[in-house]
C-alpha positions as CSV (number, residue, x, y, z in Angstrom):
1,M,-50.6,87.2,125.6
2,K,-47.6,87.7,128.0
3,Q,-44.6,89.6,126.8
4,V,-41.3,90.5,128.6
5,L,-40.4,94.2,128.3
6,Q,-37.5,96.2,129.5
7,S,-37.3,99.9,130.2
8,R,-34.3,102.0,129.4
9,S,-33.6,102.2,133.1
10,G,-33.3,98.4,133.3
11,L,-36.6,97.5,134.8
12,V,-37.9,94.2,133.5
13,V,-41.7,93.7,133.5
14,V,-44.2,91.2,132.1
15,R,-47.2,92.8,130.3
16,D,-50.4,91.5,128.8
17,V,-50.3,92.7,125.1
18,P,-52.3,91.9,122.0
19,E,-51.1,89.2,119.6
20,P,-49.0,90.6,116.8
21,Q,-50.3,90.7,113.2
22,C,-49.1,88.4,110.4
23,P,-47.6,90.2,107.3
24,P,-47.5,88.2,104.0
25,G,-43.9,87.1,104.4
26,S,-44.0,86.1,108.1
27,V,-45.4,83.4,110.3
28,V,-47.1,83.6,113.7
29,V,-45.5,81.3,116.2
30,R,-46.8,80.2,119.6
31,N,-43.7,80.1,121.7
32,A,-42.8,77.2,123.9
33,F,-39.4,78.5,125.1
34,S,-37.2,81.5,124.5
35,A,-33.5,81.8,125.6
36,I,-32.0,84.7,127.5
37,S,-28.6,85.6,126.0
38,S,-26.3,85.8,128.9
39,G,-23.9,88.0,126.8
40,T,-26.0,90.4,124.7
41,E,-28.9,90.8,127.2
42,R,-26.7,91.0,130.2
43,T,-24.7,93.8,128.5
44,R,-28.0,95.6,127.7
45,L,-29.1,95.2,131.3
46,T,-25.8,96.6,132.6
47,Q,-25.9,99.5,130.2
48,S,-29.4,100.5,131.2
49,R,-28.5,100.6,134.8
50,K,-25.8,103.1,134.3
51,S,-26.4,106.7,135.2
52,L,-27.3,109.3,132.5
53,L,-23.9,110.9,133.0
54,A,-22.1,107.6,132.4
55,R,-24.2,106.8,129.3
56,A,-23.6,110.3,128.0
57,K,-19.8,109.8,128.3
58,E,-20.0,106.6,126.3
59,R,-22.3,108.1,123.6
60,P,-21.2,111.7,122.9
61,D,-23.0,111.4,119.5
62,L,-26.4,111.1,121.3
63,V,-25.5,114.0,123.5
64,R,-24.9,116.1,120.4
65,D,-28.2,115.1,119.0
66,V,-30.0,116.1,122.2
67,V,-28.3,119.5,122.2
68,H,-29.2,120.1,118.6
69,R,-32.8,119.1,119.2
70,A,-33.0,121.4,122.2
71,R,-31.8,124.3,120.0
72,T,-34.3,123.4,117.3
73,D,-37.4,122.3,119.3
74,G,-36.8,124.0,122.6
75,V,-35.6,122.7,126.0
76,R,-39.0,121.9,127.3
77,S,-40.0,119.8,124.3
78,T,-36.6,118.0,124.3
79,R,-36.8,117.3,128.0
80,H,-40.2,115.7,127.5
81,L,-38.8,113.6,124.6
82,V,-35.9,112.4,126.7
83,Q,-38.2,111.5,129.7
84,R,-40.5,109.6,127.4
85,K,-37.6,107.7,125.9
86,L,-36.3,106.7,129.3
87,A,-39.8,105.5,130.4
88,E,-40.3,103.6,127.1
89,E,-40.5,99.8,127.5
90,V,-39.1,97.7,124.6
91,A,-39.3,94.1,123.6
92,V,-36.3,91.9,124.3
93,G,-35.0,88.6,123.2
94,Y,-33.9,87.1,119.9
95,S,-33.8,83.3,120.2
96,C,-36.9,81.2,120.7
97,A,-38.8,78.1,119.5
98,G,-42.4,77.1,119.2
99,E,-45.2,76.0,116.8
100,V,-46.5,77.9,113.7
101,V,-50.1,78.8,114.1
102,R,-50.5,81.0,111.0
103,A,-48.5,81.6,107.9
104,G,-48.6,84.7,105.7
105,S,-49.8,84.5,102.1
106,A,-46.3,84.8,100.7
107,V,-44.7,82.1,102.9
108,R,-43.7,78.8,101.3
109,G,-42.4,75.8,103.1
110,L,-43.8,76.5,106.5
111,D,-47.3,75.6,107.6
112,P,-49.4,75.7,110.7
113,G,-48.4,72.9,113.1
114,D,-44.7,73.0,112.1
115,R,-42.2,73.3,115.0
116,V,-39.7,76.0,114.3
117,A,-36.7,77.8,115.9
118,C,-36.8,81.5,115.4
119,A,-34.2,84.3,115.3
120,G,-34.0,88.1,115.3
121,A,-34.2,91.0,117.7
122,G,-37.6,92.6,117.4
123,F,-39.1,89.3,116.1
124,A,-38.1,86.3,118.2
125,N,-39.0,88.1,121.4
126,H,-39.7,86.8,124.9
127,A,-43.4,86.6,124.3
128,G,-46.2,84.0,124.3
129,V,-46.8,84.6,120.6
130,V,-44.3,86.2,118.1
131,T,-44.4,87.1,114.4
132,V,-41.2,86.2,112.6
133,P,-40.2,86.6,108.9
134,A,-40.0,83.2,107.2
135,N,-36.2,83.5,106.5
136,L,-35.6,83.8,110.2
137,C,-37.3,80.5,111.0
138,A,-35.9,77.0,110.7
139,R,-38.0,73.8,111.0
140,V,-37.1,71.7,114.1
141,P,-36.4,68.1,113.2
142,E,-38.1,65.2,115.0
143,G,-36.1,64.2,118.1
144,V,-35.0,67.7,118.9
145,P,-37.1,69.1,121.8
146,L,-38.2,72.7,121.7
147,D,-36.4,73.7,124.9
148,V,-33.1,72.8,123.3
149,A,-34.2,74.3,119.9
150,A,-34.7,77.7,121.7
151,L,-30.8,77.9,121.8
152,T,-30.5,77.6,118.0
153,T,-29.9,81.3,117.2
154,I,-27.3,81.6,119.9
155,A,-25.6,78.4,118.5
156,A,-25.7,79.9,115.0
157,I,-23.7,82.9,116.3
158,A,-21.0,80.5,117.4
159,L,-21.2,78.6,114.1
160,H,-20.9,81.7,112.0
161,G,-17.7,82.7,113.9
162,I,-16.2,79.3,113.2
163,R,-17.0,79.6,109.5
164,L,-15.4,83.1,109.3
165,A,-12.2,81.5,110.8
166,G,-12.1,79.0,108.0
167,V,-11.6,76.0,110.4
168,Q,-10.6,72.8,108.7
169,L,-10.4,69.2,109.9
170,G,-7.6,68.8,112.4
171,D,-7.0,72.5,113.0
172,R,-6.0,73.7,116.4
173,V,-8.6,76.3,117.5
174,A,-8.6,78.3,120.7
175,V,-11.8,79.7,122.2
176,V,-11.2,82.6,124.5
177,G,-14.2,83.1,126.7
178,C,-16.2,80.0,127.8
179,G,-19.6,81.6,128.4
180,L,-22.7,80.3,126.6
181,V,-21.5,81.1,123.1
182,G,-18.0,79.9,123.9
183,Q,-19.2,76.6,125.3
184,I,-21.3,76.0,122.1
185,A,-18.3,77.0,119.9
186,C,-16.2,74.4,121.7
187,R,-18.8,71.7,121.1
188,L,-19.2,72.6,117.4
189,L,-15.5,72.6,116.9
190,C,-15.2,69.1,118.5
191,A,-18.0,67.9,116.1
192,A,-16.0,69.4,113.2
193,G,-12.8,67.4,114.2
194,A,-10.8,70.3,115.5
195,E,-8.3,70.2,118.4
196,V,-10.0,72.6,120.9
197,F,-8.3,74.9,123.4
198,A,-10.7,76.3,126.0
199,I,-9.6,79.5,127.8
200,D,-11.5,81.4,130.4
201,V,-10.9,83.4,133.6
202,D,-13.4,81.1,135.4
203,E,-11.9,77.6,136.3
204,A,-15.4,76.1,136.5
205,R,-16.3,77.2,132.9
206,V,-13.0,75.7,131.6
207,A,-13.9,72.4,133.4
208,D,-17.4,72.5,131.7
209,A,-15.7,72.8,128.3
210,L,-13.3,69.9,129.0
211,D,-16.2,67.8,130.2
212,A,-18.0,68.5,126.9
213,G,-15.0,67.4,124.8
214,A,-12.5,70.2,124.6
215,D,-9.0,68.8,124.3
216,H,-7.2,71.4,126.4
217,G,-8.3,73.8,129.1
218,Y,-6.5,76.9,130.5
219,T,-7.4,79.4,133.1
220,T,-6.1,82.8,132.1
221,S,-3.0,83.9,134.0
222,D,0.3,85.6,133.3
223,D,1.8,82.5,131.6
224,T,-1.3,81.2,129.7
225,A,0.2,82.1,126.3
226,G,3.5,80.6,127.2
227,R,1.9,77.3,128.3
228,I,-0.1,77.1,125.0
229,L,2.9,77.9,122.8
230,E,5.0,75.4,124.7
231,G,2.5,72.7,124.1
232,T,1.9,73.4,120.4
233,S,5.4,74.8,119.5
234,V,3.9,77.1,116.8
235,G,0.6,78.2,118.2
236,V,-3.0,77.6,117.2
237,D,-4.4,78.0,113.7
238,S,-7.4,80.1,114.7
239,V,-8.7,81.9,117.7
240,L,-12.3,82.7,118.4
241,V,-12.7,85.5,121.0
242,T,-16.1,84.9,122.5
243,A,-15.5,86.8,125.8
244,A,-17.2,89.9,127.0
245,A,-14.6,92.1,128.8
246,P,-14.0,95.8,129.4
247,S,-10.4,95.6,128.1
248,N,-8.7,94.3,125.1
249,D,-6.8,91.6,127.0
250,P,-8.6,88.7,125.3
251,L,-7.6,90.1,121.9
252,L,-4.0,90.5,123.0
253,L,-3.9,86.9,124.2
254,A,-5.5,85.7,121.0
255,A,-2.8,87.5,118.9
256,E,-0.1,86.0,121.2
257,I,-1.2,82.4,120.8
258,A,-2.0,82.4,117.1
259,R,0.5,80.9,114.7
260,D,2.1,82.7,111.9
261,R,-0.6,83.8,109.4
262,G,-3.3,82.6,111.8
263,A,-6.8,83.9,112.0
264,L,-8.5,85.9,114.8
265,V,-12.3,86.2,114.9
266,L,-14.1,88.4,117.4
267,V,-17.5,87.1,118.3
268,G,-17.8,88.6,121.8
269,D,-17.8,92.1,123.1
270,V,-14.4,93.5,123.8
271,P,-12.7,96.8,122.8
272,V,-11.1,96.5,119.4
273,E,-7.7,97.8,120.3
274,L,-4.8,95.7,118.8
275,P,-1.3,97.1,118.5
276,R,-0.1,97.0,114.9
277,S,2.9,94.9,115.9
278,A,0.7,92.1,117.2
279,L,-0.9,91.6,113.8
280,Y,2.1,92.6,111.6
281,E,4.7,90.3,113.0
282,K,2.7,87.2,112.3
283,E,0.6,88.7,109.4
284,L,-2.5,87.7,111.2
285,S,-6.0,88.1,109.7
286,F,-8.6,89.7,111.9
287,R,-12.4,89.6,111.4
288,I,-15.4,90.7,113.5
289,S,-18.3,88.2,113.3
290,R,-21.6,89.9,112.6
291,S,-24.3,87.9,114.3
292,Y,-25.3,84.5,112.9
293,G,-24.6,84.6,109.1
294,P,-25.1,86.3,105.8
295,G,-28.5,87.9,105.5
296,R,-28.3,89.6,109.0
297,Y,-29.4,93.2,108.8
298,D,-30.3,92.9,105.2
299,V,-34.0,94.0,104.9
300,E,-34.4,92.2,101.5
301,Y,-33.4,88.9,103.1
302,E,-34.9,89.2,106.6
303,E,-38.2,91.1,106.0
304,R,-38.9,90.7,102.3
305,G,-38.0,87.0,102.0
306,L,-35.3,87.2,99.3
307,D,-33.0,84.2,99.8
308,Y,-29.4,84.1,98.6
309,P,-28.7,81.5,95.9
310,I,-26.9,78.5,97.5
311,G,-24.3,78.5,94.7
312,Y,-23.1,81.9,95.8
313,V,-23.9,82.0,99.5
314,R,-23.7,78.5,101.0
315,W,-24.3,79.4,104.6
316,T,-26.9,82.0,105.3
317,Q,-28.2,82.7,108.8
318,R,-31.2,80.4,108.2
319,R,-28.9,77.6,106.8
320,N,-26.7,78.0,109.8
321,M,-29.7,77.5,112.1
322,E,-30.7,74.4,110.1
323,C,-27.2,73.1,110.4
324,V,-27.2,73.4,114.2
325,L,-30.6,71.7,114.4
326,G,-29.4,68.9,112.0
327,L,-26.4,68.2,114.2
328,Q,-28.6,67.8,117.2
329,A,-31.0,65.5,115.4
330,K,-28.0,63.3,114.4
331,R,-26.8,63.5,118.1
332,R,-23.5,65.1,117.1
333,L,-24.2,68.2,119.1
334,D,-25.5,68.2,122.7
335,L,-26.9,71.5,124.0
336,R,-29.2,70.2,126.7
337,S,-26.5,70.2,129.3
338,L,-26.1,73.9,128.7
339,I,-29.6,74.7,130.0
340,D,-29.0,76.0,133.5
341,D,-32.6,76.8,134.5
342,V,-36.1,77.4,133.2
343,Y,-38.4,80.2,134.5
344,P,-42.1,80.7,133.7
345,V,-42.7,83.9,131.9
346,A,-44.4,85.4,135.0
347,D,-41.0,85.1,136.8
348,A,-39.0,86.8,133.9
349,A,-37.8,89.6,136.2
350,A,-36.2,87.0,138.5
351,A,-34.6,85.3,135.5
352,Y,-33.0,88.6,134.4
353,A,-31.9,89.4,137.9
354,R,-30.0,86.1,137.9
355,V,-28.5,86.9,134.5
356,G,-27.4,90.3,135.7
357,G,-26.0,89.0,139.0
358,E,-22.4,88.9,139.9
359,G,-20.1,86.0,140.8
360,A,-21.7,82.8,141.8
361,E,-25.2,84.2,141.2
362,R,-24.6,84.3,137.5
363,P,-25.6,81.2,135.5
364,R,-22.8,79.3,133.7
365,G,-25.3,78.0,131.1
366,A,-28.5,79.2,129.5
367,I,-31.6,80.6,131.1
368,L,-34.9,79.7,129.4
369,I,-38.3,81.3,129.7
370,A,-41.2,78.9,129.3
371,Y,-44.7,79.7,128.1
372,S,-48.0,78.0,128.9
373,E,-51.3,78.1,127.0
374,E,-52.5,80.8,129.4
375,D,-49.4,83.0,128.5
376,Q,-50.2,82.6,124.7
377,G,-53.8,83.6,125.0
378,P,-55.5,87.0,124.4
379,P,-54.5,89.9,126.7
380,A,-56.2,90.2,130.0
381,A,-59.1,92.6,129.9
382,V,-58.1,96.1,130.5
383,E,-60.4,97.9,132.9
384,R,-62.3,100.5,131.0
385,V,-61.5,104.1,132.1
386,T,-64.6,105.7,133.6
387,R,-65.1,109.1,132.0
388,L,-67.7,111.8,132.8
389,P,-70.0,112.4,129.8
390,V,-68.6,115.2,127.6
391,E,-71.1,116.7,125.2
392,G,-69.7,116.5,121.7
393,A,-66.6,114.5,122.7
394,V,-65.0,112.8,119.7
395,R,-64.1,109.2,120.5
396,I,-60.7,108.4,118.8
397,G,-59.5,105.0,117.6
398,L,-55.7,105.0,116.9
399,V,-54.2,102.5,114.4
400,G,-50.5,102.4,114.7
401,P,-49.3,103.9,118.1
402,G,-45.7,104.6,117.0
403,A,-43.4,107.4,118.1
404,F,-44.9,110.2,116.1
405,A,-48.4,109.3,116.9
406,T,-47.8,109.0,120.6
407,S,-45.6,112.1,120.9
408,T,-47.4,114.5,118.6
409,L,-50.8,113.3,117.4
410,V,-52.2,112.0,120.7
411,P,-51.3,115.0,122.9
412,G,-52.8,117.3,120.2
413,L,-56.0,115.3,120.1
414,V,-56.3,115.4,123.9
415,E,-55.7,119.1,123.9
416,A,-58.4,119.5,121.3
417,G,-60.9,117.7,123.6
418,A,-61.0,114.3,122.0
419,Q,-61.6,111.1,124.0
420,L,-59.0,108.4,123.6
421,E,-61.2,105.3,123.2
422,L,-59.3,102.5,121.5
423,V,-55.8,101.7,120.2
424,G,-54.5,98.8,118.1
425,G,-52.3,97.8,115.2
426,G,-48.5,97.8,115.1
427,A,-46.7,95.9,117.8
428,G,-48.8,94.8,120.7
429,V,-46.3,96.3,123.1
430,S,-46.9,99.8,121.8
431,S,-50.7,99.4,122.1
432,D,-50.5,98.2,125.6
433,A,-48.2,101.1,126.5
434,A,-50.6,103.6,124.9
435,V,-53.3,102.4,127.5
436,R,-50.9,102.7,130.4
437,N,-49.1,105.9,129.5
438,L,-51.4,107.9,127.3
439,G,-54.9,107.2,128.7
440,F,-56.6,105.1,126.0
441,A,-59.5,103.2,127.4
442,R,-58.9,99.9,125.6
443,V,-56.6,97.9,123.5
444,A,-58.0,96.3,120.3
445,E,-56.8,93.0,119.0
446,S,-56.3,94.2,115.5
447,E,-56.6,97.1,113.1
448,A,-59.9,95.8,111.9
449,A,-61.2,95.8,115.5
450,V,-60.4,99.5,115.8
451,I,-62.2,100.3,112.6
452,G,-65.2,98.2,113.4
453,D,-65.7,99.3,117.0
454,P,-69.1,101.0,117.5
455,D,-67.7,103.3,120.2
456,V,-65.2,104.9,117.9
457,D,-66.2,108.1,116.0
458,A,-62.9,108.8,114.2
459,V,-60.0,106.6,113.2
460,V,-56.5,108.1,113.2
461,I,-54.1,106.1,110.9
462,A,-50.4,106.4,111.7
463,T,-49.0,103.1,110.3
464,R,-46.4,102.6,107.6
465,H,-47.2,104.4,104.4
466,G,-48.1,101.3,102.4
467,S,-51.2,100.5,104.5
468,H,-52.6,104.1,104.6
469,A,-55.0,103.9,101.6
470,E,-56.4,100.4,102.5
471,L,-57.1,101.4,106.1
472,A,-58.6,104.7,105.1
473,V,-61.0,103.0,102.7
474,R,-62.0,100.4,105.3
475,A,-62.6,103.1,107.9
476,L,-64.6,105.4,105.6
477,E,-66.7,102.5,104.4
478,A,-67.4,101.6,108.1
479,G,-68.8,105.1,108.6
480,K,-65.8,106.5,110.5
481,H,-64.2,109.9,110.1
482,V,-60.5,109.6,109.2
483,F,-57.4,111.4,110.0
484,C,-54.6,109.8,107.9
485,E,-51.0,110.7,108.4
486,K,-49.4,111.6,105.1
487,P,-49.1,110.2,102.5
488,L,-52.7,109.2,101.7
489,A,-51.8,106.8,98.9
490,L,-48.8,105.4,97.0
491,D,-50.4,105.3,93.6
492,E,-53.3,106.7,91.7
493,E,-55.5,103.6,92.0
494,E,-55.2,103.7,95.8
495,L,-55.9,107.5,95.8
496,A,-59.0,107.0,93.6
497,D,-60.3,104.3,96.0
498,V,-59.9,106.6,99.0
499,L,-61.6,109.5,97.3
500,R,-64.6,107.3,96.3
501,A,-65.0,106.0,99.8
502,A,-64.8,109.6,101.2
503,R,-67.4,111.0,98.9
504,E,-69.8,108.0,99.3
505,S,-69.5,107.9,103.0
506,G,-69.9,111.6,103.6
507,C,-67.4,111.3,106.4
508,V,-64.6,113.8,107.1
509,L,-61.2,112.8,105.6
510,M,-58.1,114.8,106.6
511,V,-54.5,114.2,105.7
512,G,-51.6,115.2,108.0
513,F,-50.5,118.2,106.0
514,N,-50.0,120.2,109.2
515,R,-47.9,123.1,107.9
516,R,-50.8,124.9,106.3
517,F,-52.2,125.3,109.9
518,S,-49.0,127.0,111.1
519,P,-49.7,130.6,112.3
520,L,-46.6,132.0,110.6
521,L,-47.5,130.4,107.2
522,G,-51.0,131.8,107.6
523,E,-49.5,135.2,108.3
524,L,-47.3,134.9,105.2
525,S,-50.3,134.0,103.0
526,A,-52.4,136.9,104.2
527,F,-49.5,139.3,103.6
528,L,-48.8,138.2,100.1
529,G,-52.5,138.3,99.0
530,D,-53.9,137.1,95.7
531,G,-52.1,137.1,92.5
532,P,-49.1,135.3,90.8
533,G,-45.9,134.9,92.7
534,V,-42.6,133.1,92.9
535,M,-41.8,130.7,95.7
536,S,-38.6,128.9,96.7
537,Y,-38.8,126.2,99.4
538,R,-35.5,124.7,100.7
539,V,-35.7,121.6,102.8
540,S,-32.5,120.2,104.5
541,A,-34.2,116.8,105.2
542,G,-31.1,114.9,106.5
543,D,-29.8,111.5,105.5
544,I,-31.7,108.3,106.2
545,P,-29.9,104.9,105.6
546,P,-30.8,103.3,102.3
547,S,-32.1,100.2,104.2
548,A,-34.8,102.3,106.0
549,W,-38.4,101.2,105.2
550,V,-39.4,104.6,104.0
551,H,-37.2,104.2,100.9
552,D,-38.9,100.9,100.0
553,L,-41.4,101.7,97.2
554,E,-44.0,99.3,98.5
555,Q,-43.8,100.1,102.3
556,G,-42.8,103.7,102.3
557,G,-43.1,105.0,98.7
558,G,-39.9,106.9,99.1
559,R,-39.3,110.2,100.8
560,I,-40.8,112.4,98.1
561,I,-44.2,110.8,98.4
562,G,-43.7,110.3,102.2
563,E,-42.5,113.8,103.2
564,A,-42.0,116.2,100.3
565,C,-45.8,116.2,99.9
566,H,-45.8,118.5,102.9
567,F,-44.0,121.2,100.9
568,L,-46.1,120.7,97.8
569,D,-49.1,121.4,100.1
570,C,-47.5,124.6,101.4
571,L,-47.1,125.8,97.8
572,T,-50.7,125.1,97.0
573,F,-51.8,126.9,100.2
574,L,-50.0,130.0,98.9
575,G,-50.5,129.8,95.2
576,G,-53.4,127.5,94.3
577,A,-53.7,124.0,92.8
578,I,-50.6,122.5,91.2
579,R,-51.0,122.2,87.4
580,S,-47.6,120.7,86.3
581,V,-44.5,119.2,87.9
582,A,-40.9,118.7,86.6
583,A,-38.3,117.1,88.8
584,S,-34.7,116.0,88.6
585,A,-32.5,114.2,91.1
586,A,-28.8,114.1,92.0
587,G,-27.1,110.8,91.3
588,D,-27.4,108.3,94.1
589,P,-26.8,104.6,93.1
590,S,-27.8,103.4,96.6
591,L,-31.5,104.2,95.9
592,P,-33.9,103.5,93.0
593,L,-34.5,106.6,90.8
594,Q,-38.1,107.0,92.1
595,A,-36.9,106.9,95.7
596,R,-34.0,109.3,95.5
597,D,-34.0,112.1,98.1
598,N,-31.7,114.8,96.7
599,V,-34.3,116.3,94.4
600,V,-35.3,119.7,92.8
601,V,-38.9,120.1,91.9
602,S,-40.4,122.9,89.8
603,V,-44.2,123.4,89.8
604,T,-46.7,125.7,88.1
605,L,-49.8,126.7,90.1
606,G,-53.4,127.7,89.5
607,D,-52.9,131.5,89.9
608,D,-50.0,131.4,87.5
609,S,-47.5,131.3,90.3
610,V,-44.4,129.1,90.0
611,G,-42.4,127.5,92.7
612,T,-39.4,125.3,93.4
613,I,-38.7,122.8,96.1
614,S,-35.1,121.7,96.9
615,Y,-35.5,118.6,99.0
616,V,-32.0,117.6,100.1
617,A,-30.8,114.7,102.1
618,A,-27.1,115.6,101.8
619,G,-25.4,118.4,103.8
620,A,-24.8,119.5,107.3
621,K,-27.2,118.4,110.1
622,A,-26.7,121.7,111.9
623,L,-28.5,123.7,109.3
624,P,-32.2,124.6,110.2
625,K,-34.4,122.3,108.2
626,E,-36.7,124.5,106.2
627,R,-36.6,128.0,104.6
628,L,-39.4,129.4,102.4
629,E,-39.0,132.6,100.4
630,A,-42.1,133.9,98.6
631,F,-42.4,136.9,96.2
632,A,-45.6,138.6,95.0
633,G,-45.8,142.1,93.5
634,S,-43.8,144.4,95.7
635,R,-43.9,142.1,98.7
636,T,-41.6,139.4,99.9
637,G,-41.8,137.0,102.9
638,V,-39.1,134.8,104.3
639,L,-40.2,132.0,106.7
640,D,-37.3,130.4,108.6
641,D,-38.0,126.9,110.0
642,Y,-41.4,128.0,111.4
643,R,-39.7,130.1,114.0
644,R,-39.1,133.5,112.3
645,L,-41.1,135.4,109.6
646,E,-39.7,138.5,107.9
647,L,-42.0,140.6,105.8
648,Y,-40.8,143.2,103.3
649,D,-42.8,145.7,101.2
650,G,-41.0,147.7,98.6
651,D,-37.7,149.0,100.0
652,R,-38.5,148.5,103.7
653,R,-38.8,145.6,106.1
654,I,-42.2,146.1,107.8
655,R,-42.4,143.3,110.3
656,V,-40.5,140.5,111.9
657,E,-42.1,137.9,114.0
658,G,-40.4,135.1,115.8
659,S,-40.7,132.5,118.5
660,K,-38.3,130.3,120.4
661,Q,-40.8,127.4,120.0
662,Q,-41.2,126.0,116.5
663,D,-44.8,125.8,115.5
664,K,-45.5,123.6,112.4
665,G,-49.2,123.7,112.9
666,H,-49.8,120.3,114.5
667,R,-52.0,121.6,117.4
668,E,-54.2,123.7,115.1
669,E,-54.5,120.9,112.6
670,L,-55.8,118.4,115.2
671,R,-58.1,121.0,116.7
672,A,-59.5,121.6,113.2
673,F,-60.0,117.8,112.7
674,V,-61.8,117.3,116.0
675,E,-64.1,120.3,115.3
676,S,-64.8,119.1,111.8
677,V,-65.9,115.7,113.1
678,R,-68.3,117.5,115.5
679,T,-69.7,119.7,112.6
680,G,-69.4,117.3,109.7
681,E,-67.7,119.9,107.6
682,Q,-64.6,119.0,105.6
683,P,-61.7,121.2,107.0
684,V,-59.6,120.9,103.8
685,P,-61.5,120.3,100.5
686,L,-61.1,116.9,99.0
687,E,-60.0,118.5,95.8
688,Q,-57.0,120.1,97.5
689,I,-56.1,116.8,99.2
690,A,-56.3,115.0,95.9
691,N,-54.2,117.7,94.1
692,V,-51.4,117.5,96.5
693,S,-51.4,113.7,96.5
694,L,-51.4,113.6,92.7
695,A,-48.6,116.2,92.6
696,A,-46.4,114.0,94.9
697,L,-47.0,111.0,92.6
698,A,-46.3,113.2,89.6
699,V,-42.8,114.1,91.0
700,V,-42.0,110.4,91.1
701,E,-43.3,110.0,87.6
702,S,-41.2,113.0,86.4
703,L,-38.1,111.5,88.0
704,R,-38.8,108.2,86.3
705,T,-39.4,109.6,82.8
706,G,-37.4,112.8,82.8
707,T,-40.4,114.7,81.5
708,T,-42.8,117.4,82.8
709,V,-46.0,115.9,84.1
710,E,-49.3,117.7,83.6
711,L,-51.7,117.0,86.4
712,R,-55.3,116.1,85.7
713,P,-58.1,116.1,88.3
714,A,-58.2,113.1,90.5
715,R,-61.2,110.9,89.8
716,A,-62.9,108.6,92.3
717,R,-63.0,105.0,91.0
718,P,-66.5,103.7,90.3
């Protein structure tokens, strides 16, 4: 299918990409039209065209992150990361309309054949086919054409701003900024029985608002406020600021024309700089409108389908969309006259050029992108890369070409001599980019197509954690060797299924516990030798927002299962299999107990060693992430962030090794995997993989129960 993508440098391209998958709570929609937001997307386009220096001045926080990464990972690695980010192409668009072609198993109320309007950046993209969560879709009534329905999300933005202002019948409401959202706001206010004051710097836009029913129109000038106050005597009840401007002039004007105890609502994009006196003297209320209604940015609502009870939240973002569509069906709201032009998706670059133009070139209304059946079909065949035969080359199929896979796993596999054969899963955009930028030969239509392809020897799984076990089982049962990024499973049943499949297939199974392949950790292990010891591993993991998918117990399993398994594996590498686990967590009401990420874990190990892991999300970001101290007999080793190793014996320090480049073992790990596929020998015994996986699950169980959990050997399910 065709999809519009934009690079961080502002280049707009149209790519052939695979059709997206359909999660249980989503629907797959064949787009008819999508709308380019003249405000949001023009701002993004303008920002992307700025120089790196200009962007750095605007985002000093990002500059600090880059400097910190350079100090941690090295200048060369950081430069490559920045270059890769600048070249990255991302999906754009957030308002579209089309027909449902497939509904997920958990979706109720939407069926194939239904016409729907769709919302959401990252979902309702400019693409021939999109996958959208059900709560971000609204059924389009009969009599409302799909081209007009494509404006629904943008109209819902205007409607939500009106609701925040608390507009009542007969209120005087000013709209400052008569772009697309402002024009729609004026029409909605007219439909609601308000007296509408349209204000803009452009006389033509003011005229458009008057033609559509606004009661008064003003072109901004030195005496705009005076003229409005003279005509109303007390000012207006509410002001919607829908302008996009580099200064706070629209807000100052809004405060000047509002009546005593009036309301200001910022819908557009202007600097929030209001002198206290402007608000204090009239005791004005000021609110910033967040997109198109309650539910926006709430993962539970948008992605997991949890609706808000209507008795408590009357107007969610979906209900706002339904309201806009209902008004059109009743012919109380006309949006057709706001459509300025329609471009076929192949001409999307020209459409964006017009949106990003200046003066008379810029559209006064909406620009739509239209899709034909050809645009909604499968991707055009990608010419297969011709490769010279390489004896023993391992042909890789990648499922989930996300950031970590493309920046770390793929380069490591290539360095190890693997052949990049097939890529699929995740967003079609990332799979297509993997062919163009990384050298994969082909794009697969689905995860199943990667697993079932006869030209793939080994499947690399780098999707979200909740799908790891299922994909690993399917790949092993298909006779493929498997490299699965940690974690391997989110519960014991999944783990048992994977172990059964691995043993029955005879294929190699490797999990991405890379640190055991680090040269410095290997040096530490050899120095300590055999025998019981005491180990202390401190991890300054850094904070992740509670809404992040990794905290979700179904998708990510929490950070203990998802990342702390690394450090459990390190302890087993030094001290043998884990026998028992006890864990406690600092209080954090924002996360479920099992998902908390300020945790101390105590373990006993097979050679009578003991160890602790302090996994901490709190604290300063500037602190190096990891520090391991290990004690055995008269010997002590201190490993700092996989850069520096200090070795002590008795009363003397005998060796210090260090490197400017951090080495957590990724390259050696992937080299070991490729070699194991060639030889058929398991690089890490399945028993060790099972032990670490069970230990991570036991930490979560200990957090839940407050008890010490004794580990039993993992058993494959019959």
